[in-house]
MIVEXTI-773139 format. One record per residue (C-alpha): residue in three letters; x, y, z. Coordinates in Angstrom, 1 decimal, m for minus. Example, Ala and Ser with C-alpha at 12.3 -4.5 7.8 and 13.67 -1.06 7.14 Angstrom:
<rs>
<r aa="ALA" east="12.3" north="m4.5" up="7.8"/>
<r aa="SER" east="13.7" north="m1.1" up="7.1"/>
</rs>
This chain:
<rs>
<r aa="UNK" east="205.9" north="161.5" up="111.9"/>
<r aa="UNK" east="204.3" north="158.6" up="110.1"/>
<r aa="UNK" east="206.6" north="156.1" up="108.5"/>
<r aa="UNK" east="205.2" north="153.6" up="106.0"/>
<r aa="UNK" east="207.0" north="150.4" up="105.1"/>
<r aa="UNK" east="207.2" north="149.5" up="101.4"/>
<r aa="UNK" east="206.7" north="145.9" up="100.6"/>
<r aa="UNK" east="206.6" north="144.0" up="97.3"/>
<r aa="UNK" east="203.8" north="141.6" up="96.5"/>
<r aa="UNK" east="203.5" north="138.4" up="94.4"/>
<r aa="UNK" east="202.0" north="140.6" up="91.6"/>
<r aa="UNK" east="204.8" north="142.8" up="90.1"/>
<r aa="UNK" east="202.4" north="145.6" up="89.3"/>
<r aa="UNK" east="201.2" north="146.0" up="92.9"/>
<r aa="UNK" east="203.1" north="147.5" up="95.8"/>
<r aa="UNK" east="202.0" north="147.5" up="99.4"/>
<r aa="UNK" east="202.6" north="150.5" up="101.8"/>
<r aa="UNK" east="202.2" north="149.2" up="105.3"/>
<r aa="UNK" east="201.2" north="151.4" up="108.3"/>
<r aa="UNK" east="202.5" north="150.7" up="111.9"/>
<r aa="UNK" east="198.8" north="150.2" up="113.0"/>
<r aa="UNK" east="195.5" north="149.2" up="111.5"/>
<r aa="UNK" east="193.8" north="151.9" up="109.3"/>
<r aa="UNK" east="190.6" north="150.0" up="108.7"/>
<r aa="UNK" east="188.7" north="147.4" up="110.7"/>
<r aa="UNK" east="186.6" north="144.6" up="109.2"/>
<r aa="UNK" east="186.4" north="146.5" up="105.9"/>
<r aa="UNK" east="188.2" north="146.3" up="102.6"/>
<r aa="UNK" east="188.1" north="149.0" up="99.9"/>
<r aa="UNK" east="189.0" north="148.9" up="96.2"/>
<r aa="UNK" east="189.0" north="152.0" up="94.1"/>
<r aa="UNK" east="189.4" north="151.7" up="90.3"/>
<r aa="UNK" east="189.2" north="155.4" up="89.5"/>
<r aa="UNK" east="189.0" north="158.8" up="91.1"/>
<r aa="UNK" east="185.2" north="158.9" up="90.7"/>
<r aa="UNK" east="184.9" north="156.0" up="93.2"/>
<r aa="UNK" east="186.9" north="157.7" up="96.0"/>
<r aa="UNK" east="184.1" north="159.5" up="97.9"/>
<r aa="UNK" east="184.9" north="157.5" up="101.0"/>
<r aa="UNK" east="188.7" north="157.8" up="100.8"/>
<r aa="UNK" east="190.4" north="161.2" up="100.6"/>
<r aa="UNK" east="193.8" north="159.4" up="100.5"/>
<r aa="UNK" east="192.8" north="157.3" up="97.5"/>
<r aa="UNK" east="191.6" north="160.4" up="95.7"/>
<r aa="UNK" east="194.9" north="162.1" up="96.4"/>
<r aa="UNK" east="196.8" north="159.0" up="95.0"/>
<r aa="UNK" east="194.8" north="159.0" up="91.8"/>
<r aa="UNK" east="196.4" north="162.4" up="90.9"/>
<r aa="UNK" east="199.6" north="160.4" up="90.3"/>
<r aa="UNK" east="199.4" north="159.5" up="86.6"/>
<r aa="UNK" east="200.6" north="155.9" up="87.0"/>
<r aa="UNK" east="198.1" north="154.8" up="89.6"/>
<r aa="UNK" east="195.6" north="152.3" up="88.2"/>
<r aa="UNK" east="193.8" north="150.9" up="91.3"/>
<r aa="UNK" east="194.0" north="151.6" up="95.1"/>
<r aa="UNK" east="193.3" north="148.9" up="97.7"/>
<r aa="UNK" east="192.9" north="149.8" up="101.4"/>
<r aa="UNK" east="192.7" north="147.0" up="104.0"/>
<r aa="UNK" east="193.9" north="146.2" up="107.5"/>
<r aa="UNK" east="197.2" north="148.1" up="108.0"/>
<r aa="UNK" east="198.1" north="148.8" up="104.4"/>
<r aa="UNK" east="197.4" north="150.6" up="101.2"/>
<r aa="UNK" east="198.2" north="148.6" up="98.0"/>
<r aa="UNK" east="198.5" north="150.3" up="94.7"/>
<r aa="UNK" east="198.4" north="148.8" up="91.2"/>
<r aa="UNK" east="200.3" north="150.8" up="88.6"/>
<r aa="UNK" east="200.0" north="151.2" up="84.9"/>
<r aa="UNK" east="203.1" north="150.0" up="82.9"/>
<r aa="UNK" east="204.3" north="153.5" up="82.1"/>
<r aa="UNK" east="206.7" north="153.4" up="85.0"/>
<r aa="UNK" east="208.6" north="150.8" up="87.1"/>
<r aa="UNK" east="208.0" north="150.6" up="90.9"/>
<r aa="UNK" east="211.7" north="151.2" up="91.6"/>
<r aa="UNK" east="211.3" north="154.7" up="90.0"/>
<r aa="UNK" east="208.3" north="155.8" up="92.0"/>
<r aa="UNK" east="207.7" north="153.7" up="95.2"/>
<r aa="UNK" east="209.6" north="156.2" up="97.4"/>
<r aa="UNK" east="207.6" north="159.0" up="95.9"/>
<r aa="UNK" east="204.3" north="157.2" up="96.7"/>
<r aa="UNK" east="205.4" north="156.5" up="100.3"/>
<r aa="UNK" east="206.3" north="160.1" up="100.8"/>
<r aa="UNK" east="202.9" north="161.2" up="99.3"/>
<r aa="UNK" east="201.1" north="158.9" up="101.8"/>
<r aa="UNK" east="203.2" north="160.0" up="104.8"/>
<r aa="UNK" east="202.8" north="163.7" up="104.0"/>
<r aa="UNK" east="199.1" north="163.5" up="103.4"/>
<r aa="UNK" east="198.4" north="161.7" up="106.7"/>
<r aa="UNK" east="200.9" north="163.9" up="108.7"/>
<r aa="UNK" east="198.9" north="166.9" up="107.6"/>
<r aa="UNK" east="195.7" north="165.5" up="108.9"/>
<r aa="UNK" east="194.4" north="164.0" up="105.7"/>
<r aa="UNK" east="191.8" north="161.2" up="106.2"/>
<r aa="UNK" east="192.4" north="157.7" up="104.9"/>
<r aa="UNK" east="188.8" north="156.7" up="105.1"/>
<r aa="UNK" east="185.7" north="158.8" up="105.8"/>
<r aa="UNK" east="183.9" north="156.6" up="108.3"/>
<r aa="UNK" east="180.6" north="158.3" up="107.6"/>
<r aa="UNK" east="180.8" north="157.7" up="103.8"/>
<r aa="UNK" east="182.1" north="154.2" up="104.1"/>
<r aa="UNK" east="179.2" north="153.1" up="106.4"/>
<r aa="UNK" east="176.4" north="154.4" up="104.2"/>
<r aa="UNK" east="173.8" north="152.2" up="102.7"/>
<r aa="UNK" east="174.8" north="149.4" up="100.3"/>
<r aa="UNK" east="175.4" north="150.0" up="96.7"/>
<r aa="UNK" east="172.9" north="147.8" up="94.8"/>
<r aa="UNK" east="174.3" north="145.1" up="92.7"/>
<r aa="UNK" east="172.5" north="142.8" up="90.3"/>
<r aa="UNK" east="173.5" north="139.2" up="90.1"/>
<r aa="UNK" east="171.8" north="136.8" up="87.8"/>
<r aa="UNK" east="172.4" north="133.1" up="87.0"/>
<r aa="UNK" east="173.1" north="131.5" up="83.6"/>
<r aa="UNK" east="173.2" north="127.9" up="82.7"/>
<r aa="UNK" east="176.3" north="126.6" up="80.9"/>
<r aa="UNK" east="177.0" north="123.7" up="78.5"/>
<r aa="UNK" east="178.4" north="121.8" up="81.5"/>
<r aa="UNK" east="175.4" north="120.6" up="83.6"/>
<r aa="UNK" east="177.5" north="120.6" up="86.7"/>
<r aa="UNK" east="178.4" north="124.3" up="86.4"/>
<r aa="UNK" east="176.2" north="127.4" up="86.9"/>
<r aa="UNK" east="177.4" north="130.9" up="86.0"/>
<r aa="UNK" east="176.6" north="133.9" up="88.3"/>
<r aa="UNK" east="177.0" north="137.2" up="86.5"/>
<r aa="UNK" east="177.3" north="140.5" up="88.5"/>
<r aa="UNK" east="176.5" north="144.0" up="87.3"/>
<r aa="UNK" east="180.0" north="145.2" up="88.3"/>
<r aa="UNK" east="183.6" north="144.1" up="87.6"/>
<r aa="UNK" east="184.9" north="141.6" up="90.2"/>
<r aa="UNK" east="188.5" north="141.0" up="89.1"/>
<r aa="UNK" east="191.1" north="141.8" up="86.5"/>
<r aa="UNK" east="192.9" north="138.5" up="87.2"/>
<r aa="UNK" east="191.2" north="135.2" up="86.7"/>
<r aa="UNK" east="191.3" north="132.9" up="89.8"/>
<r aa="UNK" east="190.4" north="129.2" up="89.9"/>
<r aa="UNK" east="189.9" north="127.3" up="93.2"/>
<r aa="UNK" east="189.5" north="123.6" up="93.1"/>
<r aa="UNK" east="189.3" north="123.3" up="96.8"/>
<r aa="UNK" east="189.2" north="125.5" up="99.9"/>
<r aa="UNK" east="193.0" north="125.1" up="100.2"/>
<r aa="UNK" east="193.4" north="127.1" up="97.0"/>
<r aa="UNK" east="191.4" north="130.2" up="98.1"/>
<r aa="UNK" east="194.2" north="132.4" up="99.5"/>
<r aa="UNK" east="193.6" north="135.0" up="96.8"/>
<r aa="UNK" east="189.8" north="134.9" up="97.0"/>
<r aa="UNK" east="187.9" north="135.5" up="100.2"/>
<r aa="UNK" east="184.6" north="135.0" up="98.2"/>
<r aa="UNK" east="185.7" north="131.6" up="97.0"/>
<r aa="UNK" east="186.6" north="130.6" up="100.5"/>
<r aa="UNK" east="183.1" north="131.5" up="101.7"/>
<r aa="UNK" east="181.5" north="129.7" up="98.9"/>
<r aa="UNK" east="183.3" north="126.5" up="99.8"/>
<r aa="UNK" east="181.3" north="126.6" up="103.1"/>
<r aa="UNK" east="178.3" north="125.3" up="101.1"/>
<r aa="UNK" east="178.6" north="121.5" up="101.1"/>
<r aa="UNK" east="177.5" north="121.2" up="97.5"/>
<r aa="UNK" east="180.3" north="123.5" up="96.1"/>
<r aa="UNK" east="183.0" north="121.6" up="94.4"/>
<r aa="UNK" east="185.0" north="124.3" up="92.5"/>
<r aa="UNK" east="184.9" north="128.0" up="92.1"/>
<r aa="UNK" east="186.1" north="130.0" up="89.1"/>
<r aa="UNK" east="186.1" north="133.8" up="89.1"/>
<r aa="UNK" east="186.8" north="136.0" up="86.1"/>
<r aa="UNK" east="185.9" north="139.6" up="85.1"/>
<r aa="UNK" east="182.3" north="140.1" up="86.2"/>
<r aa="UNK" east="181.2" north="136.5" up="86.9"/>
<r aa="UNK" east="181.6" north="133.5" up="89.2"/>
<r aa="UNK" east="181.3" north="130.0" up="87.8"/>
<r aa="UNK" east="180.5" north="127.3" up="90.4"/>
<r aa="UNK" east="180.9" north="123.6" up="89.9"/>
<r aa="UNK" east="178.6" north="121.5" up="92.2"/>
<r aa="UNK" east="178.6" north="118.0" up="93.6"/>
<r aa="UNK" east="175.8" north="115.7" up="92.5"/>
<r aa="UNK" east="174.3" north="115.8" up="96.1"/>
<r aa="UNK" east="172.1" north="118.8" up="95.0"/>
<r aa="UNK" east="170.2" north="120.0" up="92.0"/>
<r aa="UNK" east="170.6" north="123.5" up="90.6"/>
<r aa="UNK" east="166.9" north="124.2" up="90.9"/>
<r aa="UNK" east="167.3" north="123.7" up="94.7"/>
<r aa="UNK" east="170.4" north="125.8" up="95.3"/>
<r aa="UNK" east="170.6" north="128.5" up="92.6"/>
<r aa="UNK" east="168.6" north="131.2" up="94.4"/>
<r aa="UNK" east="170.6" north="130.6" up="97.6"/>
<r aa="UNK" east="174.0" north="131.0" up="95.9"/>
<r aa="UNK" east="172.8" north="134.0" up="93.9"/>
<r aa="UNK" east="171.5" north="135.7" up="97.0"/>
<r aa="UNK" east="174.8" north="135.0" up="98.9"/>
<r aa="UNK" east="177.0" north="136.4" up="96.1"/>
<r aa="UNK" east="174.8" north="139.5" up="95.8"/>
<r aa="UNK" east="174.9" north="140.3" up="99.5"/>
<r aa="UNK" east="178.6" north="139.6" up="99.7"/>
<r aa="UNK" east="179.4" north="142.1" up="96.9"/>
<r aa="UNK" east="176.9" north="144.7" up="98.2"/>
<r aa="UNK" east="178.5" north="144.5" up="101.7"/>
<r aa="UNK" east="181.8" north="145.6" up="100.1"/>
<r aa="UNK" east="183.7" north="142.5" up="101.0"/>
<r aa="UNK" east="186.8" north="141.5" up="99.1"/>
<r aa="UNK" east="186.1" north="139.2" up="96.1"/>
<r aa="UNK" east="189.7" north="138.9" up="94.9"/>
<r aa="UNK" east="192.8" north="140.1" up="96.9"/>
<r aa="UNK" east="195.1" north="141.0" up="94.0"/>
<r aa="UNK" east="198.1" north="141.2" up="96.4"/>
<r aa="UNK" east="197.7" north="137.6" up="97.4"/>
<r aa="UNK" east="197.6" north="136.0" up="93.9"/>
<r aa="UNK" east="200.3" north="133.5" up="93.8"/>
<r aa="UNK" east="202.6" north="133.6" up="90.8"/>
<r aa="UNK" east="201.7" north="130.1" up="89.6"/>
<r aa="UNK" east="202.6" north="129.0" up="86.1"/>
<r aa="UNK" east="199.1" north="129.8" up="84.9"/>
<r aa="UNK" east="199.3" north="133.3" up="86.4"/>
<r aa="UNK" east="202.7" north="134.0" up="84.9"/>
<r aa="UNK" east="201.3" north="133.0" up="81.5"/>
<r aa="UNK" east="198.9" north="135.9" up="81.7"/>
<r aa="UNK" east="201.8" north="138.4" up="81.9"/>
<r aa="UNK" east="203.1" north="140.3" up="79.0"/>
<r aa="UNK" east="206.7" north="139.2" up="79.5"/>
<r aa="UNK" east="205.7" north="135.6" up="79.1"/>
<r aa="UNK" east="204.1" north="136.3" up="75.7"/>
<r aa="UNK" east="207.1" north="138.3" up="74.4"/>
<r aa="UNK" east="209.5" north="135.4" up="75.0"/>
<r aa="UNK" east="207.4" north="132.9" up="73.0"/>
<r aa="UNK" east="208.1" north="131.9" up="69.4"/>
<r aa="UNK" east="206.1" north="133.5" up="66.6"/>
<r aa="UNK" east="203.7" north="130.6" up="66.1"/>
<r aa="UNK" east="202.9" north="130.3" up="69.8"/>
<r aa="UNK" east="202.1" north="134.1" up="69.8"/>
<r aa="UNK" east="199.9" north="133.7" up="66.8"/>
<r aa="UNK" east="198.0" north="130.8" up="68.5"/>
<r aa="UNK" east="197.5" north="132.9" up="71.6"/>
<r aa="UNK" east="196.2" north="135.8" up="69.6"/>
<r aa="UNK" east="193.7" north="133.6" up="67.8"/>
<r aa="UNK" east="192.5" north="132.0" up="71.1"/>
<r aa="UNK" east="192.1" north="135.4" up="72.7"/>
<r aa="UNK" east="190.3" north="137.0" up="69.8"/>
<r aa="UNK" east="188.1" north="134.2" up="68.4"/>
<r aa="UNK" east="187.7" north="131.5" up="71.1"/>
<r aa="UNK" east="188.0" north="133.0" up="74.5"/>
<r aa="UNK" east="185.0" north="135.4" up="74.3"/>
<r aa="UNK" east="182.6" north="132.5" up="73.4"/>
<r aa="UNK" east="184.1" north="130.3" up="76.1"/>
<r aa="UNK" east="183.8" north="133.0" up="78.7"/>
<r aa="UNK" east="180.2" north="133.6" up="77.8"/>
<r aa="UNK" east="179.6" north="130.0" up="78.9"/>
<r aa="UNK" east="181.3" north="130.6" up="82.2"/>
<r aa="UNK" east="184.7" north="129.1" up="81.4"/>
<r aa="UNK" east="188.1" north="130.0" up="80.1"/>
<r aa="UNK" east="190.7" north="128.6" up="77.7"/>
<r aa="UNK" east="194.4" north="129.3" up="78.1"/>
<r aa="UNK" east="197.4" north="128.4" up="75.9"/>
<r aa="UNK" east="199.8" north="126.0" up="77.6"/>
<r aa="UNK" east="202.3" north="125.0" up="75.0"/>
<r aa="UNK" east="203.1" north="124.4" up="71.3"/>
<r aa="UNK" east="205.3" north="121.5" up="70.2"/>
<r aa="UNK" east="206.8" north="122.5" up="66.9"/>
<r aa="UNK" east="208.0" north="119.0" up="66.0"/>
<r aa="UNK" east="204.6" north="117.3" up="66.6"/>
<r aa="UNK" east="202.6" north="120.4" up="65.6"/>
<r aa="UNK" east="200.6" north="119.9" up="68.8"/>
<r aa="UNK" east="198.8" north="122.7" up="70.7"/>
<r aa="UNK" east="198.0" north="122.1" up="74.3"/>
<r aa="UNK" east="195.3" north="124.3" up="75.9"/>
<r aa="UNK" east="194.0" north="124.4" up="79.5"/>
<r aa="UNK" east="190.2" north="124.4" up="80.1"/>
<r aa="UNK" east="188.9" north="126.1" up="83.2"/>
<r aa="UNK" east="185.6" north="126.9" up="84.9"/>
<r aa="UNK" east="182.6" north="125.5" up="83.1"/>
<r aa="UNK" east="184.8" north="124.1" up="80.3"/>
<r aa="UNK" east="186.9" north="121.9" up="82.6"/>
<r aa="UNK" east="185.6" north="118.4" up="82.3"/>
<r aa="UNK" east="182.7" north="119.5" up="80.2"/>
<r aa="UNK" east="181.3" north="116.6" up="78.1"/>
<r aa="UNK" east="181.1" north="118.9" up="75.0"/>
<r aa="UNK" east="184.6" north="120.4" up="75.4"/>
<r aa="UNK" east="186.5" north="117.7" up="73.5"/>
<r aa="UNK" east="184.1" north="117.9" up="70.6"/>
<r aa="UNK" east="184.2" north="121.7" up="70.5"/>
<r aa="UNK" east="188.0" north="121.6" up="70.5"/>
<r aa="UNK" east="188.4" north="119.0" up="67.8"/>
<r aa="UNK" east="185.7" north="120.4" up="65.5"/>
<r aa="UNK" east="186.1" north="124.1" up="66.2"/>
<r aa="UNK" east="189.4" north="125.3" up="67.6"/>
<r aa="UNK" east="191.5" north="122.8" up="65.7"/>
<r aa="UNK" east="189.9" north="123.6" up="62.4"/>
<r aa="UNK" east="190.2" north="127.3" up="63.1"/>
<r aa="UNK" east="193.9" north="127.1" up="63.9"/>
<r aa="UNK" east="194.6" north="125.0" up="60.8"/>
<r aa="UNK" east="192.9" north="127.5" up="58.6"/>
<r aa="UNK" east="194.3" north="130.6" up="60.1"/>
<r aa="UNK" east="197.8" north="129.3" up="60.4"/>
<r aa="UNK" east="197.6" north="127.6" up="57.0"/>
<r aa="UNK" east="198.8" north="124.3" up="58.5"/>
<r aa="UNK" east="196.7" north="121.2" up="58.2"/>
<r aa="UNK" east="198.9" north="119.2" up="60.5"/>
<r aa="UNK" east="198.0" north="121.2" up="63.7"/>
<r aa="UNK" east="196.5" north="119.1" up="66.5"/>
<r aa="UNK" east="194.8" north="120.3" up="69.6"/>
<r aa="UNK" east="194.9" north="118.6" up="73.0"/>
<r aa="UNK" east="192.8" north="119.8" up="76.0"/>
<r aa="UNK" east="194.0" north="119.6" up="79.6"/>
<r aa="UNK" east="191.5" north="120.2" up="82.4"/>
<r aa="UNK" east="192.7" north="123.0" up="84.7"/>
</rs>
């Protein structure tokens, strides 16, 4: 009888269920809903559990991301039993025939950003639910795509969020010379079904922890208001330019708000101006506090 090993990951919403041997070779699979499970009868079976949000299959494990309606301690043994019973009864983990069919076409287009060193590459499918920024190849543990992109000598930084990849280049190349090459590489990488972000490998850095609900709930009321304003009014515009803005801290005594700029916004010549004349004024008006000051920190 099969016995899977239950292992926690750095992401508290994701649990790994390891097999004693490899279940896939040179392929990674991610299923976000039951309609995407044509190639995996096991993933389809798991989606009948109401708390299953996403299923990942790679190497010797199945990783599952859950909705917040349950805690893993309540259901992990049940999931392990479901997997073991399914496989012991002859159920297939991956249909080789289905998984090796032709590529699923993906559109990738490039967009300029306010930062002349950064180009945004937008895909026609969701790439990640958790933002990842890599300033060097040493910071790519959670993103195989970012690691591959750093093989290009002109790539300085990689920022991946939702359905886009923002790339910061060195001055050794001009965008007109390299944009098509990068766009084609990203398109082929996604169409080949390779892993863009490995959610199980995302390290719980301070910036990642600040994306979690528990962090928000422990903040003071003013900090919560500031985050809500940034999320609703500022972040969508910043993301459209290939960047991100994140709340770092609020000093109640000095009335100073620190925010972190990432992606195309990090080091952008126009960022300071935008913050001073846009975000600062917005916070002052919406919080009814003319003493609010904003300080930007490059991520």
